[in-house]
N, C-alpha and C positions, 0 to 999 in steps of 0.2 A: 723148550723146545722152540726154535725159531720159526716164525709165524710165515707160510710159504708164500711168496709174492705172486706168484699166478695160479690162476684158478681155473681147473677144468670143469666145462659145462657139464651138468648132469647126464647120467649113462647116455651117450651120443658117440655115433662114429666119427662124428666131425672133428678135423683137427684144430688143437688150440692154437690160438693167435698170439704172438707175443706180447700184444696191448693187452688182449684178453688177461695175459697173464699178469701184465703190470696194470691191466685194466680193472681187474676185480678191485683193485684199489682205488679207482680213480672214484670220484664221487660228483655226483650230479644232482640238479633240483630241478623239480619245476611247477607249473600253477595247476589251478582245479578248475574243474570244469562245473558248469552251471548243473546241468543235467544227465551228463554224461558220466557221473560217477557211478551209476547203476549199469552201465554198459560195459562188458568185458571188452580191453584193448585186444584186436586181433594179434596172434603171434607175429612177433617181427622177424622177417628173413635176416638171419645173420651173417648171409653170403653179402646181401646187400646193405646191412646196418651194423658193422661188424663189433662196434663198439657195445652192442648188446651183448655179444657173446664175450666180449673184452672185460667188460665190468660185471659181468654177471648179474645183467640188470633183473632179469625175469626170477634167476634163481634165490638171489640174495638180496636184493634192493625192492622188488616190488612187493614181496610179502609183509615187509615193513610200511613202505611208503611208495605213493602213485604221484603225490604232491597235492594232493586234495587241502582245500583252504587257502593256498598260495596263490596270489596274482605277481605274473611276472611281466614287466611294463618292456615292450619291445620299442625302441626308439629308433625307428628306420625308415621304410618306405611305405608303411602301411601294410596291412595284413588282406586278402583276398578272404573275408568271413563265409563267402557264399560258397566254397568249396565244401563237401561234405565233411571231409576229414577236420575241418576246423571249424564249423559251423555252432557248435554248442560249446566252444571256450573262447571265441574271440567276445569281448564286451566292448560296448561302446569307448572311443577314445577321442583324440583330437589330431588336427592337422595343423600345425603350427607355419607351414609354408604357404596355404592358399591354394595349392595345386588341383587336390580332388575335392577339399573340405569333407570328406569322410574318411578318417582312419581304417574302416573297414573295407576299405578299397585298397589295391596296391597301386603306388604312383609310379612304380620303377618303370622306365620304360623299355626295359630288355622284358623279353616274356618270362624270362625267369621270375623275378619278382623277389627281389633281396629280402625285404621284410616278412613275407610269405614263407621263403625258405628258413629265416632262421626261427621263426614261431613254429613250423613246424618239426623241426629238430626238438623243441621244447615240447611241445604238447599236442603234435597232430594225432587222432583221433584211431586213422587208418581205416576209416568207414567206409571210404571211397576207392582208394588205391591199396589198402595194407599196409601203407608207412607210416609208422607209430612215432611219437616223440617220446622221450623218456621220462616224462612226466604227464602222462594223460589225464591226469586228474586235477592238473591245473588250468587255472584261466590264463587267458592273453588279455593285455591291456595294449592295443596298438596305439602308437603316436607317429606323426610323419614329422620329423624336423632335419634339417641339415646343420653343419657344426658352426655357422655363424654364432658368434656370441649373443645377439640379440634374440636367438630362438632356442639355442640348444639349455641353456640356463633354466629360460622358464620351462622348457619340456621337462627336465628333470624335476622340478617342483611340481609341475601339474603330476607326474607319476607318482610321487611320494603322497600327494593329497588325495588321489583316487584311490589309495589302498595298496598299491604296488607294496611288497615284501623285495623283491628283486627288480634290478632295471638292467636290461640289458641294452648295451650297444656297441654294435658290430660297425662301426665306424672310426675313421682316423684321421686327424690333420697336423701338418706341423708348420701351419702358418706363423712366422716370424719367428719360427724356431722358440717358442713359448712352453714352458712347462705346463702352464694352465691359465686361460684367459682368468680374469678376476670374477666375472659374472657366474661362470660354470664352476669355479672353487666354492664360490657361496653358495652355490646350489649343491654342491655335494657334501658341504659341512652340514647344511639343512637335512640332507638325506641322512645322513649318520645321526644327527639328533634327533630323527624321527624314527631310526631303527631300520633303515632300509640299506640293503647292499647295492653297490652300482659295479657293474661288471661291464669292462670294455675289450675290445681286440688290441694286440700289441701293434700289429703292424706287419706288413708284408713283404719288406724291403730292406731285409736284415743283410741279405750279399750285395747290396747295391748301396743305396743313399742311408737307410739304416738311421734314418732321424728319429729323432724323440716325437710320436705322436699322442698327441691328446684326443681324448679323455683318458685314454690308458695313463698318460703320463701325469694324470691329476693327484696331489696327495688324498688318500681316503678311497681310491678306485682298485679294484682287482684287475691289475693287467693279466691277458691270458696270452700266452703262445702256443704255437700248435707244434703236436707230436703225431708221429706216425704208428701203424699198427704193429711196428717191431718197438715200441717204446723208444725211439730216437726223436730229438728234435727236427723238424721239418726245416728244411735247408734254407727257406725263405723268411723264416720266423725273425721278429725284430730281435736283435740283441741290446737289451736297454736295462738298466738298473730298476726300473719300475715292472719288469714282468715278475709276477708274484707265483703265478703257477701254470701249468700246461695241460692240454686238453686236447682229445681228438680232432685233428683239421687235416688229414691228408685221407684220399679217396672218401670222400664223405657224400653220400646221396642227400636230398632234400625234394620236398614238393614245390612245385613253381606255382605260380597265380595260376598259368593256365589250367591247373589240375592235374599235370602229368609228374612223375618223378623222375629228378634229372640226375645221372649218376656222376660219379667220379669228379667233385668238387674240390678244392683245396684251400685253406687259407685261415686266419685267424679269426675270420668272421666266424665260421663254424666252430671253431674251438672255444669261443665267448658265448656263443646260443648254447652249447652242450655244458659249459661250466656254469651257467646262468640255469639251466635246466639243474644240475647238480645241486645246486645252491637251493632250488627252490625244494627239492627232495628232503632235504635236511632241515630245512625249515619247517615243512611239514611233518616231519618226524619229531621235531623238538620245538613246537609252537611257542615255550616259554624262553627259549635260548635268544639271548639277544644278538644283534647282526655282527656287534664285534666279536661275541663269543664264537658264533658260525664260524666267521673267517677267521679267527683265531684255531678253530678245530682244523678247519680244512687245510691251513698253511701248515700246521704239524703233524698232520697225518699223510700229507703228499708222500709220493714216492718218488726217491731221486733215481733221475735219467741220465744225468750228466755227469761233470765233474763232481766228487764229493762236496757237499754242503750246496748252497746257492750258488747258481749261476745266471747271466744274462740271458740265455736262450731259453730255458724251462722254469725259470725260480728257484722255488723250493721243491720242484718235482711234479709229477703228474697228480692229479685230484684222485683221491681214492674213496669210493663210496664205502666199500667195505671196511675200511677200519673208519671212515668218520661215523657212520653210523652203528658202531658197536663202542666208541671210545668217547670220555668226556674230556673237554679241554682241561686242560690243567691253568690255575689261576694266575699263575707266575709264568707262564710259558710265554715264546715272544710273539708279538702280533704287529709285523714291521707294517702292515697297511694304515692301521689306526693310529700308530706312534708317529707315523711319518705324517699324518694330517693332523695330528696334536701340534705337532711343532709348527705346521702352515698355519694352523689357527693363531698359536700363540704369539707369531710372527707379524707385524704390522704389513700391511701390505705397500709393496713395492710402487713407485710412480708408473702410472700407466704405459705401455710403450706406444711408439709412434703410429700412427694409423696407417694400415697398408695400404700399397698403390691400387688402383684400380686392378691390373693383373693378378696382385698377390690376392687381394678379397674376391676377385670373380670364381664363384664355385667351378670344380674341375668336374666334366662329365664323367659319371660313373661308369667304369668300363668292365668292370668284375662280372662274370659270369659261369655258368657250366656251360658243358655243350648245349647246342652249337654256337653260342656266343663268342666275341673274340675274348683272348685271355687278358688279364688286368697287366698293362707293359709296366716293368720295372721302371722306377724313377731314376734318373741318372742322377750321382752324387753331384756333379758340376752345376746345374742350373735351378734345382729344384727348390723353391721356396714354400710351394704349395703342395699337401698330399692329402687330398680330402678323397679319402678311397674306401669303399666297403670291401670289406678283407675278401671276397670271394673270388678265387682262381682256378683255372683250368690246370689238369695235369699235362696237357697235351700242347702242340704250337697252337699257334692262332688259326682260326678257322680261314679256311680261302676267301677271298673275295666273290659276292655272287656271279653265277654264269658257269659255265661247261665247265667239268671238272670233278675230281673227287670230292666229297663233302662227307663232315663229322656225322657218327651217328646221331639219330635224333633221339632228344627225350622220351622217357617210356611212355607209352598210354595208360590212360586211366584204368588201374585194376591191374597193370600188369608190374612185374618188378625185374630189375636188371640182374641176372642171373650170373656171377662168376664162377669160373671153374673151382673147384675145390682145390684149395692149395695156392691159387693165383693170385699174388698180392704187389702193389708197385716195389720197386727198389728205392732207395733214397734220389737217385736220380729223375725217377718218374718212368723210369723202362719197366715193362714188365717181365718177371722170370718165374718159371716154375720153381718154387718154394717147398722143401718138405715140411712135414709139421715139425714143428720147432721144440725142443727138448723141454721137459719140465725144469724149474729153475728155484732155488730156495734163497732166501734174502741171507 
């Protein structure tokens, strides 16, 4: 008998959501808490955090693993470790930019705080707001770094040497259209040698520039695309050969550095963070399984959501926790992420590219955000040589300039949850419509 693709949440009148449907199949992992392991995480609000319902996290995943014993490095803008939701999970890290000199602070100039948001999706405790990460017993190693070659490579090595088992990089750059800067590629090979999984967001310009972006494009990195709660690829996710899997990336709430829950984000940043949490959960469940075999397992248990077989928007399909936590990888099954890395390592390094011009080398201001910050502008195919963006995007039009006139809804206050009407979900174009509960489906 074929295994059902979708999983209905345990006895509950709540409607099933297609992702949940596919989602039960999704696989996510996260880090461990120092002392928080003894503290039960609050029950997630599945209307705000739909991926819990979709992946059947509470019913099928948490009884097996909550990420204990795994540290996830978040290479981003830092993490506000002073928030009650994250206080017990964030360990000391490092700032490679010198912006704040303490990675347990978030240096993101927007009030959201990109690094804090990514960390919350992975391991938030929910003790202050009720917002819970998928691996609440994991630890977060915060690292502040941009994608400059002199910083991102050392940041990856630092994460490895500090004991991270999963490295999340929800950023991307297309400087000089290189597949991967040499020093970064060496650091990724070092991570693989030390049994560490590197996960990166694929990019948010799939319908415009669609340039290859590193580190997702680097051999040895799990490139993650975004999908919505109907198990369809997000319209802006990058279409590239390096996309390995997809994960939830539409209508995603997260905890901001200001301690408020920010609703309705979208992008491959969130998808990569949730996938990193998934990898942490699996590594916690199977501590003796190598990084190569964990990635092989996830790749071969993903649920195909696009054209039959691998495609450039969702890779091999949506991550499936349910499958990955009850199957073991076959020794001879494909492992394209590491097969590509092995080929790259065996190939002599080509001559280094010419130094970028000042305009190309200058970091681009991060415009990504949730409400009420401005949405990340799509990069036009004609003049873009540099795209260094954190992949958080809004689902609505950009906020109006300061002054009189209508303003977008504010982020939620601490302790509050954004409640959506039952059955209301965004359609693929970002509009909202009333949806009946989806029918069940079989593989």
